[in-house]
N, C-alpha and C positions, 0 to 999 in steps of 0.2 A: 505494499499500498504507498509504504514511502516512496515510491517514485510516479504515483498519482499526483500530479501537480504539485509535488509539496515546493514550499518553500524551506532552501536548507540553510542553513548558517551563516546568511551574511547581511552582514550591514547594513541598515536602512539609511539612505537620506535625508535629514531634517529638512522641512519646506522650512524657505528663510523668514525667521517670523513666527512662525507656527511654535509661541509656545501657550502655557497656559489651559485649563480645563481636568475635567475629572475621568482617571483611567478606573473601572471599575473592574476588579480582580474577583471571579467568581474560585471562592478557594474549597478542599472538600473537606477543609476541617478547621477547627476555633485554634488558636494560636495556646502551647499549655501554661506559659507566661510569656512577660515582655523581657526579660532579664538575664541579658546575654549570658554569664555563666550558668545558667542551668536551664538554660531553653535548649531542647532536645528535638523540638517536630519543626520541619519546614516552613512549616508557616510562619510559625513562632519568627524562624530564622531571618523569613524572607520581612516580614516588619522591623526588629531590629537591626537590621543592617541598614534598613533607611536613619532609621534615629538615633544608631550609636555611628563612634566611626574609628577607625584603627591608625595607627603608626600609618603604615605606607601598603597598596595594594597589588597585590599578585596581577600578573601581564595575562592575555589570555593568551598565551601560550601557558602558561602555568609551570612555570618554571619556578622549582623548589632549593634549586643548589645556589649558595651564596645571595645574589642581591640581584642579579642578571630582571629588567625584566619591571623589576617594580616600580613603584611609582610613588610620589610624596602622598601622605594624607594629612595627619595631624603633624606629622613632623615634613617642616620642608626641604630638610638634608638632613645626614647619615654620616658618620666618622667612622672608621673600624679603628681598632689600637692594632699597633704594627704588630702585636703577635695574636691579633684575632679573639683576646679574651674578652672581650667588650667591645660595643658600640656604644656610640653618644650621637641621643637625636636630638634636634633641635626643632622642636615646637613651632609652626606658626605662630607668630605674636597676634594674628587674628582671629584665630580659633575662640569661639566661645561656646560657653553652655546654654541650654535655649532659655535659662533664667538670665541670661545675660552676665555671670561669672567667667571670668578670663580662662579658660582648659592649662590646667600646671603642670609642669616635672615631677610637683606632687602627687596628682591623676595616674600616676603610669605608676607610682611606685606604689602606691596604695591599691590598685588595678591589680596588679602583680599578686601582694600580699594577700589580698583577697582570694583570688584563684586559687592560691596553694594551702589555703588555710583548711583544715580536715574538715574542723566543722561547718564548711561549707557546701562540701559535698561536688565540688564542678568537674564531670565529666574531663574538662581543659586539664584539670592538673597533671593529668598523664602526660600530655604532649608539653609539659615545661621543666619535665627534670633536668634538662642539662644547664637551666639558667637557674646560676649562685642569685641572683639578688638582682634589683635595681636602685638605683642609688640616684638622690636629684645634687647637680651639679649647680645650677641658680634655676630662677623660677622657672624656663623656657628650655634646658638641658637633663632630656632622665638620661643616665647612663649604664644600659643592660649590660650585668656578667655575666659568665658563662665559666662552669665548672672544667669546661673545656670545648677546645674547637670541634665543631661538626660541620658539615657537609648543608647541614639544612638552617643552621641556628638561628640562621635570618627569618627565613621562614617559617620556624618554628614562634616567634614570640609576635610578631607583624601581624600572621594571617589567624592566631587566637587569638587574640588578646583586646576588643573589644572596650577602648576607656571610657572609665568610668567615672561618677562625678563625685572626689571625698568629701564635699562640703555638704555634699544630700545623705552620702552615706554610711559616713563613720561614729553616725550616732546610734543605729538601728541595730542593734546585734546580729552580731553572723548567721545563727542559728531562724533568725526570726527574715531574715529577708526575705525567702521565696513566698510570705507570704503576707510579705508590707506592701506598702501603695504603692511604693516603686515599682512594683513586680507588676504591675496593672499602671499605671500612672508615669512613665519613664519620660526622664528628662535628660539627652544625648545633647553632640555636637555635632550631626549628620543635618542632610542638606533637606533633613524631613523633620518635622517637627511629631509626639505625639497629640493629638488629637480630642479621638474616645473609641473605647472600645467596650461593645454590648455585647458579652457571656454567649458564643454560641450564633450572633446576628451577625455581626459586625466590627471589624474595624477603620479607623480612618486615621489618616497621615495629613499634612498640611504642609505648603513649601515653608522651609525657616528662609525668609524674604533676607534676611541678612547676613546670610552666612559665608565663613571666610574661602570656601569652592564657592560659592555664585549661587546662586536662586536654582532650584530646579526650576525643571523647563514644565511637568505638570504642576497646577495648584494645590491637587489632592491625586490623594490614591484610596479606593475604598477594598477591603474586603470583601466579600457577601460571602458570609458561610456558609455553604450548601453542600450538607454532608451527601444526600441521593446526588448521586454523579449523572442520570440524568437528567435531575434538576436543575444541575450544572449546566451539562447539555445545553440544554434550551435558555436558559436565561444567556448563553452565549449565540446562540445562532437566531434570536429575538433582537438583540442589539439591547438587555440590559445590563448585559456586562461585557465587558471589551476584551477582555481572557481571562483565560481557561489552560493550566495550566496540563492537564492531562489529557488529549484528548486517545479516544481509546474506543475500540469495539465500533457499531454502528453508527456514531458520531463523527468515525474520520471521513467516510461517506458523505454525510451530511456539510460538513464540512469542503470539501471538496467541491459539493453541488453548489453550497451556499455563495450567492457572488459578491455578499459584503463579507465572508470570514476568509481565512487561510491559516494555513499549514505551517509552522512554523517548525524545523526538526533539529537537533545540536546532537552532540556525543555529550553522554551521561556520564557523572559519577555515585548512584542509586543502584542497590543492589538488594533483592527481597530474596528471605530466606525463612523457615521452618526451625526457630532456636530449638535445642531439646535444654529442659533444667538438669545437666548432669549431675548436678549433685544428691538427683534424686532418681531412682529405680524405677521403669530398667533401662533410663538412659544413662545411668554412671557401670553402665557395661558398651565400652568399646565394639565389641562385635556385634550388639543389638541397634547401636546405633548407626553403623556403617548397613545393617543389613534394612532399615528402614528407609539409608539414603538408595539403596540397590534397589527397592521396591517402588518408587519414586520417577516414571517415564517425563523427565523434567520437558525436551524440545516441544513434545507433547503437549505438555501444560502449558509451556511458554507463546506455543504456536496457538494453542485455543483461548487464551486468555488475551492476549495482543496481536495475532497473527502474524504479521513479520515486522512487527516494531517492537520487539525484546528476540532475548538471543536468551537461552539457560544460561543458569549463572557457571561462572569458574572457582570462586569459591570468596573470600571476604573483600574482594577486590575488582574491577572493573576490566573493561578492554580499552578503553581509555588511560590507563595505567600501563608504563610500557614495561613494568615489572612483571606484568601478567602472560604475558609472551611462553607461548608452551606450555601454559599450566590446562588441567583435566581434572573436572571434577569426577568424581564416583558417577560408574558410569550405571546407567541402569541396567539389571539382570535380572529377572525374575525369578528363574530359578533360583540361584544362591541365597535370594532372598528369603525367600519363602522355605528352606531348609534351615535355615538361620530363626527363622520368625517362631518356624512351629517347632523348636528343639526351647523355645524359650516362651511357647504358649502358656496358658493364654496373654497377651496383653492389650491394655485399654489405655487412653491417657486423653487428657482434656487440651484444643488448640484454642488457647487466646485471641483471638481475634480483635480489631477494633471496625466497630458500624462505619465509622469515617473514610473507609480506604473500602470501594466497588470492588479493585481488584483482588486486594486481599482475601476478602470474604469470598467473593469467586473461586478462588485457593483451594480455602478451605475446605469448602462443598466438594470440589474435585481430588483432592486431598486424601479428605473421608472416603470416597468413594475407591481408589485407587488402594488403598489401605485393606479395605473390607476384602480386596480380594484374597489376601495374606491372611484372614482372622485374623485382622486388630482392631478391638474397635475404639475409633476417633467421635468424642462429643464436641461437638463448636462451642464456645462460650464466647457470642461476642459483647460487647463493652462499650461502652463513651468513650473518647479519647482519655480525657481526664483522667476517670479512673481508671483506662489501659495503662497510662503513665506508672498512674502508681501502682497498681500490680505487678508491672513489670519490674518496678526500681528496688520494690523489696522480694524479687524474684519468688513471689508467690503464684506460680505457674506450672505446670506439666513441661508443657511446650506452648511458645507463643508465634506466631505470623508476623514477622518484624523487619520494615526497610530500612537504611541505612546510605546516607547520603556521607561519601566518603572524603576527607581533605585530597588534595592534589598527590599530596605523598604516601607514596608508597608504606612508611612507620608509620602513620594515620592506623592502619591496622591493630593494633595495640591500645587505641581506643576503648574496642567492642568489643577486643577478642585475647588482650593481654593478663596474664597470670597479676600482674598489680594492678589493674584495672576494675577490682570488682567496686560496687558501690556501698557506701554513698562515695568514693574516690573515685570510680569511673563508671563506663554504662554497659562493662561487661555482666551481661545480667543473667545472661546460661551458663555462669563458674564457669567457662573452661579455662584449664590448666593442663599445660604440659614445658617439664621443664628445657626442652630443649630450644621452644620455638621465643620466645622473649630475646635471648641471647644471640638468635640469629639473625633476630629482626634488626634488633641493637648495633650489631657488629655491622649490617650493611648499614643502616644511618650512619656508618661513624667511616664509613667508610669514601676515602678521598677519590677512591681506583674506582669510578662508574661500571666498569663488567664484572668485575670482584662482588659491586651493592649487588647488581642485579642478577650476581648467581644465589645470592644468601638470603635475599627477599625470593627468589624461585628455591628453593627448600625450604623456606619459614613458611609460604604457600601450601606448597607439597604437602608439609610433616602437617597443618591442621586439616589440608581436606581428605588427609589419611583419617584424623581421630575423629573427624566426621561430628563435628558438634551440634552443626546444623547439614541440612539442606540446602543448598543452594541453588535458588529455585531458579531468579531471573532475571535478568540484567536487560534494562528498560535502555532504549533513546528516549530523550525527551522530545515530546511530541505535543505541542502548545496547539491552542488554537486563537488569532489573533482578529477583532478587527482591523478591517482596513482601514480605517483609519488613522490605527497608530501606526507609524513613525520606531519602528525597534531601532535602540541606538548598535545592540550590539545584543548575543544571546554569548553565557560564560561555562564550558561544560560542568561544573564546580556550582553554579549560578547564575539561574537566568536571569536574576533579578540586580543582578552585581551592578549596573548602569540604568538603573531605575529610572535616578534621578535625571535622568539626559532622553528620556522617550519622549515622546510628543505624540498629540490626538488634535485630529484637526476639527474643525467647528464642525456640528452638525447642519 
């Protein structure tokens, strides 16, 4: 289907003077919160990345080595120490929080200390292990100190750390930040300001007209929360919404046939999987996990759900990342699966599924049917997204249908699967551990030899694939629907929303 008149990922040329207006996004789910260190859903990330700013921005090539391709954001410049053990970031003197206070180096230091505080339990903490500290040289110069040199040390900090306002957060107990007023009414320094959040209904942001990086070209962006995907598609097709992040199934044909809508496709860093809680039987048995993987015809399921717009997953990585080359997940083998599962019968478990995802709900039904053929009883446990996240973070599940938006770095696999990334310190909700996995990833991440690093990443991915803590179901291309009035600045593989402030929309 992707070849049927789809618009590829090519930047559009905004019409001269064509600024202003409201972009309406039909969103499949609500945000979990709007506090960057704890935001885990894509819906939440889309919003916070407009409200908050980072020191620098990764380029469209998604290079994670050194600082090549990165462009200034809060930091107008940076200077590496001769031994590369520290980087001094010089902040833009014009940068302001949305309440008018200046952004300072102390805010950068405060943010780092908060992110690594165990009381907060931010999953980002796992990515900052190589950073020793942040100091303040003067009000506009923050110095990031590293425990050791690494190829991705610049990326680790600037990509993951959305700078937070110390003057608004330092008086709030760390354990209360997740439920604080700030987490629902945030104050940032980005090109958009927070406007309103009606839980389960809509989120609005408005242009920060005096922003140091320039006024956003859109006046306002509205996310209409529409968990029913057919209703979300209807909003796009009828003109009630201007953008739909995920277009699949019959909607693809409807978009292609529409004179007012076009498809926008791009590579993706998103993968979907059925994760097993390896702390619970029968999933604490590697042989059973492998058999449950062999029992799933992943290519057929991907074809059933996505047609040609997704491929069977390779592992906790997507094909957009070079380290995935040559990787192959456990293949469908009904005979071997039947032999192993019958030896461990009876097997029954519950699959936790967020109702906000039509894709995962469909996968749950298909998996239930496939496992039934092997005498495995699966009960589907649908759940509203916020309750789903709570159960996930507590490890209160047998198996869970989840999706992950990975970082461009292949080392980001440790965020969700590293042995030291268990909640509340990280997002390894399944409890997977292998004493050989983390060291391989760490060694690859520290290697300045690109070929050696790729080989070590490949070994690490092969190891986790063999352990089967999850069934790697799919890797979806980013296929969105957008009204033809909208001129898209660009679409990056890691975040379609990265340049949202530069999108424009023509008047009706």
